[in-house]
N, C-alpha and C positions, 0 to 999 in steps of 0.2 A: 764298547767295542762296536765298530761299524758293522752294519747288517750284511754288507757285501762280503767282508772278510769272514764273518761268522758263517755265512752260507757256504763259502768256499771250504772252510774247515770241515764242516759237516759232510760235504760232498767228497773231498779228497782225503780226509783223515778221520774216518768215522770212529776210530778208537781213541781219539784225543778228546778229553772232556774239559770244558771250562769250569774250573772249580772255584775261581775267585774273579771278581770284577774290579777289585781295588786292593792290591794291584792286579792286573791281568795275569792269571796263572792257568796254563794248560797242562794237563797231566794225562798220561795214558801210554799207548803203544803206537809206534811208527812202523808201518809195514814196508820192508825194504826188499826189492827184487834182487836175487843173487844169481848173476849170469852164469857163474862157473859151477853151479850145483844143479844143473838140469832145470833151471827156472824156478828153483825152490824159493819161497818167500821166507824172510826172517823178520821176526817181530822184535823191535828194539824199544825197551821201556825208557821213557824220559819225562822230565818235568821242565817246562819252560816258563820263566818268570819275566814279565815285560813291564817294568815300573814306569816307563815313559811312553807307553802306547799312544799312537801307532808306531813311533820310532822304536827300533830295537836297540837303541843306545843304552848301555849299561844292563842289557838283558842278561839273564843267567840261565844256563842250561845244565841239567844234571841227567846223566845217563844211568841206566841199569847195568848190571854185571855183564850183559851181553856185549857191551862195547869193548870188553877185554879181548874180543876176537880180532880187533884192529891191531896190527903189529907195530905200526909207526904212529903212536898216539899223539906225540908232540906235533908232528907235521899236520896230522888230522885236526888237532885242536886249533892250530893257527888258521887253517882254512875255514873252520866253523866260524871263527871270529870275523874273517873276511866276508863270509856270507851274511852275517848279522849286520855288518856296517853298510852293506849295499842293498839289503832287502827293504822293501817298502811295505810289505804285508807279512803277517805271521804265516798265513797259508802258503805263500810263495816261498818263504824261507824254508819251511818244512819240506816242500817239494824238492828244493835244491839240496837240502840235507839228505833226503832219501837217496838221491843220485850219488852224493859224496860218500855216504856210508857204503853204498853198493860197490863202489870202486875200491874201497879199502878192506872190506871183509876178506879174511883168509879162510876159505871154506874148509881147509884141511883140519881146522880146529873145531868145526861144528860137530857136536855129538848127535847121534840119532835121537830125534824127538825132543831135543832140549827146548826147542821153541814151540813145539806143538802142545806140550803139557802145560796147561794154564789152569789156574784155580777157577773152577766154574763159577764160584761165588763172585770172584773179581770181574769176570765177564758179565755176570748178571747185573752187578751194581753199575758197571760202565754203561750198559744198555739202558738201565733205569735212569741214570743221570742224564744220558743223552735225551731221553724222552721228556724228562722234567724240564731241562734247560731250553728245550725247543718251544715250550709253552710259557709266554711272558707272565710274570706275576710280581706283585708288590713285595712279596715275601723274599727276604734275602736268604740265600742258601750258602753256607760255608761248610768245609769239611777239614778233617785232619789229613796228614800226608798219606795215611794208610787207607783212607776212604772207609773207615769203620765208624767214625763219629761225625754226625752232622748237626749243625746249629741252624735253626730257623729263627729269623728275627723280623719283627714288624712293629713299628710305633714304640720302640724302646722296650718291647716285650720279647723274650726269647725262650726257646725250648731246645734241649739237646737230646738227640736220639743216638742210640748205639745199635749196631747190627748184632744179631745173634745167629746161631746155627740152627735155630728151630724154624721150620718152614711154616708152622701154624702161627707163630708169633715172632716174625723176623726182626722186630724192632722193640727196644725198651727205652723208656724215658730215664735219663740219668740226671737231668736238671730241668726245672720248669718254673716259669713265672706265672703260669696259669693256675688259678685256684680250682678247687674241687667244686663242680657244679651239681646241685641236687638232681638226681635222675639221670645223670650222664655216667657212662662207663669210664673206666680209666682211659687216658688218651690213647695208649698204645693198642688197646683192644680193637680188632678189625682193621688195623693199619698194616696192610700187606705190602704197600709200596711207598716210595718217597712222595710221589705225586698225591696219594691219598693223605699222607701226613701233612703235606703243605696246605692242601685244601681245607683239612680239618682244623689246622692251626689258624689259618686266616679267618675261618668262620667263627671260631671261638673268640679271637681277638676283637673282631667286629661286633660280636654279640655283647661283649663286656665293656664296650666304649662308654655307655651311659653309666654303668656301675662305677667305673673308674673315675668318670667325671664327677659324680656325686661325692666320692671319697676325697677327691682333690679339693672340692669345695669345703668339706669338713676340715681337712688339713690346713686350709688357708684361713678359715674364720674361727677355728676353735683351738683350745689348748689340748692337744692330743697326748695322753699319757701312755697309751699302748695301742699299737706297737710304736716303739721309740723311733724306729726307722722303717716306715711303711714300705712294703713291696707290693707289686701287682697281685701277688697271691693272697694278700691280706684283705679280707672283705669285712673286717670289723674295725671299729674305732672306739677307744675308751676316752671320753671327754671329761675334763675337769669342770665341775660346776661350783663347788665350794670346798674349803679344806676338809670337810667331812662328807662330801658327796661327789660321786662321779656317775656318768651315764655310759653304758655299753651299747653300741649300735651295731647290728649285723644286717647288711643289705642282701636281699634276695637277688642274685644275678639274673634270674629269669623274669623278675618283675621289679626292676630297680627303682621305679618311681612310686611304687606302692608303699604303704606303711611298713617300715622295717621292724625287725625284732629289737625291742628296747628293754634294757634291764638296768635298774638303778642299784648302785652299790655304795654303802656307807652306813651311817648310824640309822637305827631302826626308825626313829621318829621322822627323819628327813626322807627316807625311802618311802614311807607310807604317804607322806604329804605329796611327793612327786608322782607316785602311782595314782593317787586320787585325781591329781591335776591332769595327767595324761588321759585318764578314763573320761574326764569331763570334756576334753578338747579334741579327742581323737576323731570325732565325726567331722571335724573341720579340715581334716587332711585333704589336700588338693594335689592330685598327681600331676597337674600342669604347672604347679609352682616349683621353685627350686627347693632342694632338700633343706637348705639353711633356713629359708622362710618358713617351711613347715615345722622345723624343729623349734624355732623361736616362738611360733604360734602355740605349739604344744606346751611349752614351759612358761608362757606368759612373760617373756623377757624380750628386750630390744636388741641386745648384743650378748655374745658369749664372752666369758672371762678370757683374758689374754695371759700369756706366760709372764709371771712376775719376775722382775730382775732383783733377786735378793742380794743384799749386801751384808747380811749378817755373818758374824763369825761363828763357826760351828763349835759346839762344846766338846773339847777334846776328851772330857771325862765321860761323855755319853756312851752308853753301850750300843744303842741302836739309833739310826737316823729317823727323822720324822715319818718318812714314807715307807720305811722297812717294817717287816713283820716283827712284832714285839716278842714273839715266841721263838722263831727260828733265826732271827737276826739277819734275814736276807730279803731282797726285793723280789726276785723272780725264782720260782720253783723250776724243777726239771721240765715240767710240762708248760712252761712259759706263763704260768698263772701269777698275777700280781696280787698284793694284799687288797681285799675287797670289803672286809669288815672293819668298822671303825667304832670305837667306844663312844657312847652318847654323852659321857661326862665332858663338859666344856673344858675342864681343867686337865683332862687326860688326852682324849682324841688319839689314842694309840691305834695303829693299824695292825690287822691280822690277816693271814691267809685263812680262808674258810676251813680248809682241811686241818691247819694247825690249831685253830681255835676249837674245832670239834673234838680233836684228840685230847686237848687240854681239859675241856669240860667233861668229857666222858671219863677221864681218869680221876676226877674229884668225886669222892663218895658223897651221896646226899643230893646231888644235882637232879632236878626234876625234868621229866620229859612231858611236855604238854602238846598234844597233837603231833606235829612234825618238827618241833623245836625243842632243843635242850637248853635249860636256863641255869645260869650260874653267876659267878663273879668275874669281873675283868681281871686278868692276871697282873695288871699293873696298878690299878686304883681300887679294885675290889668292889666297884659299883656293879649293878645288875647288867648282865649282857646275855644274849641268846644267840643260838646258831641253828640253822636248818640241818637236820640229820639225813636228808635225802641226798 
C-alpha cells in the first residue's frame, strides 16, 4: 500500500485498521457526521477488501448492522458502486462514503446511545493494532474477522495468539512453531501487547536461525528416522546408522554450534562401541565447522547412510514389521517414542520400546537386576537381553 494513502487513512479514518496486505483489507469504524441530529456523530462498522489495489475494481464492502438505518438501501448501494468506480485512493473513497452515508441516514431510527456503547476491548485492540501497524516490521501480522486471533509469521515460522479477558495475561498461544528454549518462560508470559508479542517472536526466530540451519543440514545429509516430518519446533533428530543402531541428536538452541546431546540406541554391543568412539573423538569437536563435518569426525566415517529403496515383498504372515516393537506391535507410542532397543542376536534383530521391554522383563520371575539394568531373555529368540530400569 502506498505510504501517502496509508498516512491519509491514519489521519482521516483513525478507527480503520489495515488487517491484511495481501489482499488489502481495512476493517473498523467510519465516523459519519449526522446533520439532522444536532451534529451527532454516528459510527458505522465496515470491512473493505481491495484485491486489485490501488484500483477499487472488484472491491467488496461489508457494513455492520448500523447501515439498516438507511431507508433506501438499493439506491444507496448503487451510489457506493459509483464511488468505487471513480475513486483513485481508498482514503478518498471513504471520505466520499462518509458524506454519502450522512445524506442517507434517517435519524428518527437512531436509538439513544446505540452508537456510543462500544466494547472497550474492541477499542483497545483497534488502538493497539494502529500502534503496531505504524511501526514497520518483517513480521507478517494477520487476524480473523473478529480480531480475536492473530497470526505472526516470519521465515516460514508462525505463531497464533488469542485474546483473553484477563488483564494480567491478555494473550494465550494456541499454535506455535517455536520450540521450548531452556531458561525461557512460556511465550505468552509478560506479553501484554501485540507489539511486545511481535518483537519477542522476531527475536526468537532470529535467535534460532543457526539451530534450524544445523537441523536442515542433518535432514539433507542423513537418513532421519524421527521425526518423520520435521517441524521448526523439533530440535532433535534420530539418525539411522546401521540396521541395529541409530543416533539421537538434540541441539541446544542457546549454543547451537557446541557439542550437542548425543545418545545411541540399538544393540548393547554397538552402543558401547559408539560411546567409546565418541569419547575418544569429542575433544576434536570444532564449533567453527559444520555440524555434519563434526558428526562425521565423531563417528570416523566419510558419509552417512542414505535411505534404502527396498523392493522386497512383505511377508503377509508376519505379525510385526521389522521396525515395529515386537511386544506392542506398534511403531510409535502415545508419547511419540520409537523402538530404541534392538536384540543383539544377528538372526533376530527385533526392535522394542524401552518401556515395553522393561515391563516384559520385570514380569518374568527369576530375571536379575545388576546395578541399574534388568537382565533376561529376548521375547522373540530367547537370547540374553537387558534394559535400563531408570
